[in-house]
C-alpha positions, -999 to +999 in steps of 0.1 A: +000+000+000+014+034-010+009+064+011-010+092-006+005+119+016+024+143-006+038+176+002+037+206-021+073+213-032+091+244-021+121+246-044+139+269-020+139+245+010+140+211-006+168+191+009+194+183-017+207+151-001+192+117+002+163+106-021+132+125-032+105+121-057+089+152-073+056+146-091+051+174-116+017+174-133+014+188-168+023+225-171+035+229-135+070+240-144+091+208-142+120+221-163+119+254-145+122+236-112+151+214-124+170+244-135+164+262-102+176+232-082+207+231-104+214+267-094+211+258-057+235+228-062+261+250-079+259+275-050+260+247-024+228+260-009+208+242+018+212+206+028+236+193+001+256+161+001+285+160+025+317+176+013+297+196-013+289+226+007+311+248-015+289+239-044+288+211-070+304+216-104+285+208-136+306+178-145+296+163-111+258+169-114+242+141-134+210+151-152+194+123-171+165+124-195+152+100-223+157+117-257+185+137-274+161+166-280+151+168-243+188+167-234+196+197-256+166+216-242+176+209-206+212+219-212+201+252-228+175+259-201+199+252-173+226+274-189+201+303-193+190+299-157+226+300-145+232+332-165+200+347-151+210+338-116+244+354-121+227+386-131+206+385-100+238+383-079+251+414-096+250+448-079+233+461-111+205+436-108+171+448-121+138+445-101+124+410-097+100+397-123+078+366-123+106+347-139+133+358-114+114+363-082+125+329-068+161+337-076+158+370-057+143+351-027+172+327-028+197+356-028+180+378-002+172+349+023+203+328+020+230+352+007+218+384+024+254+397+027+263+415-005+299+407+002+292+371-008+276+380-041+307+383-063+318+348-053+283+334-060+282+352-094+316+338-102+304+302-095+273+307-116+291+322-146+318+294-144+290+268-143+273+284-173+305+284-193+310+248-183+276+235-195+290+221-227+309+196-205+281+192-180+268+157-174+234+162-191+227+132-212+203+104-221+202+073-199+218+053-227+246+078-233+254+079-196+255+041-193+278+039-224+301+064-207+302+045-174+310+012-191+338+029-210+353+050-182+351+022-156+359-008-178+378-026-150+350-024-124+323-031-150+341-059-167+336-043-201+359-043-231+378-010-236+366-008-272+330-017-277+312-001-307+276+010-302+254-001-331+221+016-331+207-008-357+212-046-351+192-056-382+221-072-400+233-093-371+197-102-363+191-113-399+223-133-398+211-150-366+177-157-381+193-172-412+215-194-390+184-206-372+168-214-405+198-234-416+201-252-383+165-261-376+143-257-407+163-272-434+167-306-417+129-310-411+109-335-431+090-320-459+055-320-442+070-302-412+088-277-434+053-268-449+041-262-413+069-236-408+064-220-442+028-215-435+038-192-407+071-176-421+079-178-457+116-169-452+142-160-426+134-123-430+097-129-420+109-149-390+132-121-380+103-096-381+083-119-358+111-124-334+124-088-331+096-075-308+101-104-285+138-100-279+145-093-242+108-097-233+102-134-231+113-152-199+147-167-195+158-184-228+160-222-230+195-235-227+210-241-262+216-278-256+178-283-251+171-263-283+190-284-307+165-313-311+131-302-300+117-281-329+107-312-347+091-325-315+072-293-310+056-295-345+050-333-341+033-329-307+009-302-321+002-323-352-007-352-329-030-331-308-048-319-340-052-355-352-066-367-319-091-338-318-102-344-354-104-382-351-130-379-324-152-359-349-144-383-378-158-412-357-193-398-358-218-417-382-216-392-410-228-416-437-260-424-417-265-387-410-263-377-446-295-396-454-313-382-424-303-347-431-314-350-468-349-360-456-350-331-431-340-306-457-366-320-482-393-316-456-383-280-449-384-273-486-418-288-489-430-267-459-417-237-478-394-228-449-362-233-470-353-220-504-344-246-529-311-229-537-301-231-500-311-268-498-290-275-529-260-258-515-263-278-483-266-311-501-236-303-523-214-298-492-218-334-480-196-352-505-166-331-494-176-339-457-177-377-464-144-375-483-128-358-453-139-386-430-121-412-451-090-391-458-060-379-438-071-343-441-074-323-409-104-303-420-130-307-448-130-284-478-155-256-478-160-256-440-164-218-439-188-216-468-226-212-466-233-248-475-220-261-442-223-229-421-261-230-427-262-266-413-254-254-378-281-246-352-272-209-355-272-210-393-306-227-396-321-200-373-310-174-397-321-188-430-354-206-421-387-188-429-420-190-412-430-199-377-417-228-357-385-239-342-356-251-363-352-289-365-325-305-344-301-332-355-268-345-342-252-337-375-260-300-371-243-299-337-213-319-351-208-294-379-209-265-354-184-284-332-162-289-363-162-252-371-154-244-335-124-268-336-112-251-368-113-217-351-094-230-321-072-256-339-040-262-318-011-244-335+026-247-330+031-210-337+036-199-301+059-228-292+079-224-324+082-187-320+094-191-284+119-217-296+132-194-324+133-164-301+153-182-275+179-196-299+182-164-320+186-142-289+215-164-278+230-164-312+227-126-315+245-122-282+273-145-295+276-125-327+277-092-308+305-105-286+323-117-318+320-082-333+326-063-300+292-046-305+265-034-282+229-023-288+211+004-268+195-022-246+229-038-239+241-005-225+215-008-197+217-045-190+255-046-189+258-017-165+230-033-144+248-067-144+281-050-134+264-033-105+249-065-093+281-085-098+311-091-077+327-056-081+293-039-081+299-022-047+332-007-059+316+004-092+287+021-074+310+039-050+331+051-080+300+065-097+288+081-065+321+099-061+320+110-097+283+121-096+273+129-060+240+143-073+216+128-099+185+144-113+164+120-133+139+138-156+108+121-170+111+094-144+077+080-152+092+066-184+117+045-166+118+007-167+129-019-141+165-021-153+170+017-154+155+021-119+176-008-105+208+010-118+200+043-099+186+025-069+218+006-066+242+035-071+223+059-048+213+035-021+199+044+013+231+037+031+249+066+015+221+092+014+242+117+034+269+117+007+247+117-024+214+130-037+189+113-061+160+134-073+134+117-094+112+141-113+082+129-134+044+126-137+029+091-135-002+105-152+019+110-183+035+075-185+025+067-221+056+050-235+048+014-226+056+004-262+092+015-254+095-004-222+083+024-198+067+007-168+043+025-145+047-002-119+084+006-116+075+041-109+052+030-081+080+009-067+103+040-067+076+060-050+075+034-022+112+039-017+106+077-011+073+077+008+084+104+032+100+126+006+074+127-022+065+162-033+042+177-059+042+207-081+007+219-077+003+250-098-003+249-136+015+278-154+007+266-189-031+269-193-058+295-187-077+290-154-108+278-172-088+252-191-072+239-159-106+237-142-121+218-171-094+191-171-096+188-133-134+183-137-130+155-162-107+134-141-124+142-108-156+130-123-140+096-131-123+095-097-158+097-081-177+074-104-151+046-110-142+023-082-107+018-098-102+056-098-095+077-129-063+060-138-071+023-130-036+017-116-037+010-078-061+037-067-041+045-037-009+046-057-021+068-086-050+090-075-059+122-094-052+154-075-065+186-089-039+213-096-043+250-091-043+275-119-018+303-121-037+317-151-026+336-182-030+373-191-048+364-223-082+349-229-096+330-258-123+350-276-145+338-305-173+358-322-162+387-300-170+370-267-153+345-242-156+309-254-158+276-236-124+260-227-134+224-233-159+215-259-171+180-267-186+172-301-211+144-299-215+122-330-245+101-321-260+072-340-295+079-355-307+043-353-291+033-320-265+011-337-228+018-335-214+040-362-191+025-389-156+035-379-144+046-414-175+067-421-174+082-386-138+091-389-142+108-423-172+128-410-155+139-379-124+149-399-145+170-422-164+187-393-131+194-375-115+208-406-145+229-413-145+244-378-108+252-381-114+269-414-142+289-399-122+300-369-093+310-391-117+331-412-129+348-380-093+354-371-088+372-404-118+394-394-103+400-359-133+382-345-114+352-330-081+354-311-065+360-278-076+390-258-056+408-232-074+440-220-084+458-252-057+441-273-067+411-294-041+389-312-059+374-342-059+336-345-033+322-369-029+287-384+002+281-363-018+286-331-038+253-338-027+217-332-048+186-341-038+156-320-042+121-336-033+086-327-017+074-359-009+082-395-043+070-407-061+096-386-035+122-396-040+115-433-078+118-428-076+152-411-049+166-433-069+157-465-099+174-450-079+205-441-064+207-476-098+205-492-107+237-472-075+256-481-058+250-448-022+239-450-009+216-423+022+197-412+024+162-397+048+150-370+050+117-352+076+101-330+067+066-342+064+070-380+096+061-398+107+079-429+113+044-444+075+040-446+070+067-472+065+058-508+094+080-517+118+055-500+109+029-526+112+054-554+147+063-541+157+027-541+147+025-578+167+057-586+198+043-568+196+010-586+196+028-620+225+051-609+245+021-598+239+002-630+232+028-657+236+004-686+207-019-674+178-005-695+151-020-673+165-002-643+166+031-662+131+028-674+118+019-639+136+049-624+122+073-650+087+059-646+085+068-609+058+093-600+081+119-584+100+124-617+067+130-635+079+120-670+052+121-696+041+090-716+058+105-747+091+108-728+089+073-715+080+060-750+110+077-764+132+054-744+119+025-766+119+042-799+145+071-799+180+057-798+196+091-794+174+099-764+182+066-748+219+072-753+216+107-737+198+092-707+224+064-703+252+090-704+233+111-678+231+082-654+267+072-660+275+107-649+254+101-617+273+069-611+306+087-614+294+114-590+284+087-566+318+071-567+338+103-565+317+125-541+292+102-524+255+093-526+242+126-511+259+150-536+249+127-564+212+127-553+212+165-550+224+167-586+198+141-596+170+160-580+180+194-594+185+181-629+151+165-629+135+196-614+121+176-585+122+203-558+103+229-578+077+204-590+071+190-555+069+224-537+041+233-561+020+205-546+001+204-514+022+177-498+054+186-516+073+199-486+066+166-468+078+145-497+109+166-504+118+165-467+115+127-467+137+124-498+164+146-484+162+129-450+167+095-467+196+108-487+213+120-456+208+087-438+222+068-468+252+092-468+259+084-432+255+046-437+277+047-468+307+056-445+306+020-432+299+002-465+321-005-496+306+005-529+273+013-544+259-022-544+267-027-507+247+005-500+218-008-522+216-041-503+217-022-470+189+001-481+168-027-494+171-045-461+162-013-442+130-011-463+122-047-456+125-041-419+111-006-417+092-011-385+124-011-363+125+020-342+154+043-346+152+079-335+172+092-365+147+076-389+117+093-374+098+116-397+112+152-396+091+183-395+091+196-431+080+232-421+062+249-393+058+283-408+022+294-406+008+259-407-017+239-386+002+212-368-011+176-370+007+158-342+005+123-326-004+124-289+029+108-281+049+134-300+029+162-284+040+153-249+060+181-234+047+206-259+020+232-257-003+249-282-028+278-279-057+257-293-060+219-295-084+197-314-087+160-305-113+147-330-109+109-325-110+106-287-133+075-287-111+055-310-099+023-292-080-009-301-089-034-274-065-064-269-080-098-274-069-134-269-062-137-306-032-113-303+002-128-313+018-115-281+004-099-249+021-082-220+007-078-185+018-074-149+014-101-124+003-096-088+039-087-078+040-060-105+064-080-127+060-076-164+052-109-182+051-116-220+030-145-233+025-158-268-006-180-262-026-159-237-056-172-218-089-152-217-079-139-182-045-128-193-060-110-223-085-092-200-056-081-177-035-069-207-065-049-221-071-034-187-035-021-187-039-009-223-069+011-212-050+025-183-023+038-206-049+052-230-064+071-201-029+086-194-026+094-231-059+112-230-046+132-199-016+142-220-038+153-249-061+173-227-033+192-210-016+205-242-038+235-247-032+270-233-067+283-239-092+257-254-096+222-265-122+205-288-129+167-283-147+145-308-168+118-292-184+093-316-205+063-309-182+040-329-175+003-322-156-002-289-161+034-278-167+021-243-132+006-244-117+040-251-102+063-225-130+088-228-156+060-226-140+048-193-139+083-178-176+088-185-185+058-164-210+032-175-235+058-189-242+060-226-222+085-245-247+114-247-258+111-211-223+107-198-211+139-216-242+158-203-235+147-167-199+156-170-204+191-185-230+198-158-201+198-133-184+229-146-192+260-167-160+258-187-172+225-203-199+222-230-212+194-252-224+202-287-236+182-317-208+175-342-206+206-364-224+202-397-202+198-428-202+231-446-183+242-476-161+266-457-129+274-475-101+294-458-083+320-480-049+327-464-037+363-466-016+367-498+021+365-491+042+395-501+059+387-534+096+387-534+114+412-555+145+405-576+176+395-557+198+425-549+233+422-564+264+438-548+277+466-570+312+467-555+340+441-551+344+430-515+380+420-508+386+393-483+406+402-453+425+369-451+433+345-478+458+319-491+479+331-521+506+317-542+531+328-569+507+315-596+479+337-584+501+368-583+517+362-617+483+354-633+469+387-620+498+407-633+494+393-668+457+390-672+448+423-655+419+406-637+399+428-613+404+405-584+439+410-570+444+375-556+429+342-566+424+317-538+441+289-556+467+263-546+499+261-566+503+226-580+519+210-611+490+215-634+483+251-623+520+260-626+523+246-661+491+263-671+507+295-661+540+287-677+524+280-711+498+308-708+510+325-740+517+293-760+494+276-783+485+240-773+494+221-804+483+187-814+512+161-813+531+162-845+544+131-862+581+133-854+605+132-884+633+107-885+659+116-859+632+138-843+641+153-809+624+171-781+623+205-798+593+192-818+577+177-787+542+191-782+540+224-763+514+237-739+501+229-704+494+192-710+530+186-723+544+206-694+524+186-669+534+154-685+571+162-682+567+174-647+549+143-636+574+119-651+603+137-635+584+137-602+580+099-606+617+096-613+625+115-581+602+093-561+618+062-574+653+076-572+670+093-601+699+068-600+675+038-598+656+050-629+688+053-649+698+018-638+664+003-647+654+015-682+626-011-684+607+006-655+610+040-672+599+025-705+568+010-688+559+043-672+563+062-705+543+037-724+514+039-699+514+077-698+518+081-736+490+057-743+466+077-722+473+108-743+477+092-777+515+100-778+528+065-785+550+077-813+570+097-788+579+068-765+614+061-778+624+098-780+610+105-745+630+075-732+663+091-746+653+126-735+644+117-699+675+095-696+696+125-708+678+149-683+688+126-655+724+119-666+736+152-681+760+170-657+745+204-650+767+235-642+758+241-605+779+258-580+817+255-585+813+223-606+787+202-622+764+174-611+737+153-628+703+146-612+713+109-610+744+119-589+724+137-563+723+121-528+700+143-508+669+158-523+632+162-517+606+163-546+575+185-545+584+201-512+554+221-499+558+253-479+535+276-461+544+309-444+525+338-430+521+371-448+511+399-426+497+428-446+525+426-472+524+454-498+527+439-532+542+471-546+569+470-519+576+433-526+577+439-564+599+469-562+624+452-539+627+421-560+629+441-593+656+463-579+678+436-566+676+408-591+687+405-628+705+439-628+672+458-622+661+450-658+626+460-669+599+435-663+560+435-660+548+449-627+527+432-602+493+448-596+491+468-564+475+452-534+483+433-502+490+398-492+474+390-459+471+354-447+493+326-459+516+321-489+517+285-502+537+268-528+553+235-541+590+234-551+598+209-578+630+198-562+651+209-532+686+193-532+719+195-514+753+197-533+787+205-520+771+214-486+749+240-502+711+238-506+693+247-538+657+250-552+652+236-587+623+242-610+616+224-642+606+246-671+592+232-704+590+266-721+599+268-758+626+293-765+633+282-801+638+253-824+676+249-818+698+242-788+715+275-792+683+293-786+686+282-749+713+307-741+716+328-709+701+360-724+670+342-738+665+323-705+668+356-685+643+373-708+618+344-703+623+347-665+617+384-666+586+382-689+571+354-668+582+370-635+599+338-625+623+361-605+595+367-580+589+329-579+625+319-572+628+347-546+598+333-527+612+297-531+646+308-517+629+327-489+609+295-480+641+274-480+660+301-460+633+300-433+635+262-432+673+261-429+672+286-401+653+262-379+669+230-391+706+238-393+721+248-359+750+268-375+731+280-405+749+308-425+732+321-457+765+327-476+779+293-466+748+271-469+724+287-494+731+277-530+702+297-546+678+289-574+683+267-604+659+269-634+662+238-657+649+245-692+643+209-702+643+215-740+678+230-738+695+201-721+720+198-750+727+236-752+761+248-742+748+257-708+725+226-707+694+248-702+704+258-666+698+293-653+711+297-617+708+327-594+715+333-558+696+363-544+715+386-520+713+378-483+701+413-476+672+409-500+661+376-485+665+388-449+645+421-457+617+400-473+617+377-442+610+408-421+585+421-446+564+390-445+566+391-407+549+425-407+580+447-405+581+474-433+611+474-457+640+498-450+655+505-484+690+514-472+694+479-457+695+465-493+727+466-512+731+464-550+719+436-571+738+410-590+731+386-618 
């Protein structure tokens, strides 16, 4: 027995040690209270855990809730409250408001000395800044963290991956079961299995909801041989039941029945057609008696059904009783047996579930994986194990305080974890606050257990508190809801909520009230209105017809109210001000997507746009998911014509019949489509599935076409959501076909619940919200419509699986329920439906409309229960008589009301910036500077990276890209193609030589030949292979005049190819840089000027080769420029002119500067004159010229050091630079 004594919570004085339970009814400020208690904990205010009097830091305050969205909201609300509290402890604090009054009370009563305020403010600000690291998380995230951080005490592996979707492992386990048990069965028994599950995937779907819910699994050794016995036992039971019926004297009865039927026909009590149908059924009946069949053919047809006592009563005409005969009773008995024929399904399903669950655990261990449920059970097992006490103590030290939000949604495992960690023995050193509302425990389908909540309440009987004031709703709305549940509390022996009347009584809450009031037709309106949809003939209404009529009436009333809002006749009044009603002020609460579709269609017919959101509907259920699979299949295999045609025929692409027919008759159109999808395939392979799908959608004009439709936003949101999920999943999969298989499997198992697959809100701008009751929990809306309140789905004995609680409050799962168990399970279903109705009725701030229809099973609905045993009309009348804020009206008549939204302001043309905006920080390179100087482009710097291709493009800017010529006999490299492609080719092959080692390439001509052959073939330059072999070999072996002697590339020992450099440029004047380089290189010769501007950010580049020779370091750059057709054209003067014209002087100065900076930090005794060799420009086509195509230059030390200072932000001092030299 649970004590019903509860104290109203005073957040200022609540002891923050030990254990307490706070029951927060809807709208009573639960989150506000949590944030305020957090402030007190940070300040160390009141009775806090021992050793925490100075305050508890955010990383040590555990706040647990049950969804990621709630976690984010809690974190933000707590941070805002901490900042608000910090402002209260400021000397410049403003006057108290309703929102800050309690904080001022805390300050003035407990921290009255202003000298303490700065320290309090410091703590609060520090805590607010620390909130990103605060221990605010979901229960699953926290368990995962504990298992990882305390692996020794918990006995967990250090690296366990968390898999949110166990579908692949579960399917693998189901397939293993199929191979192990089904394949070896005799053929007749295999048919028995196939009649229930056609394939392993179907078995997996049947087993999934049972995992972790059935009682302890059977040991595997007992599972190996008993599947065949299970089926055989049931088959024998059937045969025994049928044999007893076959033993009746059917042959004798046939003659007697024929005589009876003839007499009835003669008496004109039986139609001849009915008599003939009855007589025709007997041959099949007699054949069954003599055969091995379990049941006769046609047992459910009228011929035999009419030969039962009940059947005869229906079809006989005239006065008098129906004749009696043993055959009629036997046929009725046979039909009853068929309806209750023993089946092996329950036993086989239990067998499969037991084996598959064990195999799944084995596979998870093999893969070092955990599911969400494993996080809880493993931490629970660890706490109950041998090192459990040590683990609990460690967690208590880490988190001396725990606040558990939404505690009514906990389950036995979750509660046992916190009950163990924060046990009664350590209540002085820890604090466990459980906050929730048992009246809102509506997540039974996710494992939430109201009986666990009641158990927790018993553990805190003396410290159970309530939040008793509703701040959400207007006073009349609060009074109306109180009246509904108080009425049931008085008229139902089990109380309003059915669960342990003493444990879960309804207690009315007080109303704080709101400054506004709901007005309609310029007068105050009722807060809670019931619409009665009564039957005209006393019979129950057909559910489908009733639902459509109620949806139409509801939509019509919404359209009418919105029209009144446009006329300023409906809205929210505060004094003389009225805020007109808008579509976004209205929410329609439904139970499922079928009801949502009904109401949204009705709203659309009346011009009212709406949006639907559910926390149970998966995006995988939408039709667009299957269309997307068809598109992906075509993109993955673009040359399979059937896939292409199927993709193009999907409704979303909206191709016309003529366009689809062209794929069969127009070869050029087909080729174009194939090329398009090949392009999609390449995009998929290079960039990923999400970028590819965005290209696909835009090129087929899908967004514009969908957004022009009523449900277009919803459909487009689903497509993009699916594309995002596929992109995430593709990170773990290899290739397009693996992703396709994965997606196909997801669609086949779309009912598995994953939070990231839940439908997203497509838009909430100016739309009526259609929301499931489950999704609405925790939310509030100005006006709420609940049109289908008498809809119910009672549980029956025929259900595949039922769950109920036994006398000890333990949850049980059964596959073959008895009538008593079915009744108990349905009672618990009804109790949760009542709590769901409570959630729905407490969402509105101002008014709620409730549809009450006399449909089938309305008495089994939550509203039907609350109205007590009275009929619907009388019950509603009695209820509304209790309070003036309630009223019952006939269901509104369906009128052709069409809402015309106010015209949206048309967008004007997009404004275009008229001036160039320069970036303040960028990455530049020599290529960008040189290109700007030559091209005269308006933009001073291009944000490009210098690479081989870009450099060669710059080198050959002024040269025509020629097609490869056929070389003459004895042709040499002077005739080799010119242009960027040729330059890139030579650069790449020399880079490859450097990577392999110049000497190694010379020693292995076959490797060089193979590389040249491959590279030439890709460009169609096969005729140049032999000449290139000789040329490259000469480039590597020709001694080059460098330094005081000569050296070939093959003789170099220390070098680095393609060395990348970055260095900072701090507001470097390009004019100063250009003038300095021009004045101190190449005898100050004339050269093109760099356009004025600044370098601010980073300078980046790649040096073709950096090498060391004779203890000096050089930068070398390959140049493929054409200076003439003869070797002599590659003389010093021509090379110098090319360097001036192309401004390679600026390039080599930057390269030497980069090398200079590197050597300064790498060589301990670095000296520029002794260690710097300078720059070497190797004109490749001049390798046989007298100077071998080498232009070498060493910039003066003063120039390099001055530029070093310039790039560091120090202006140039001209007198520091000496003369130039060549």
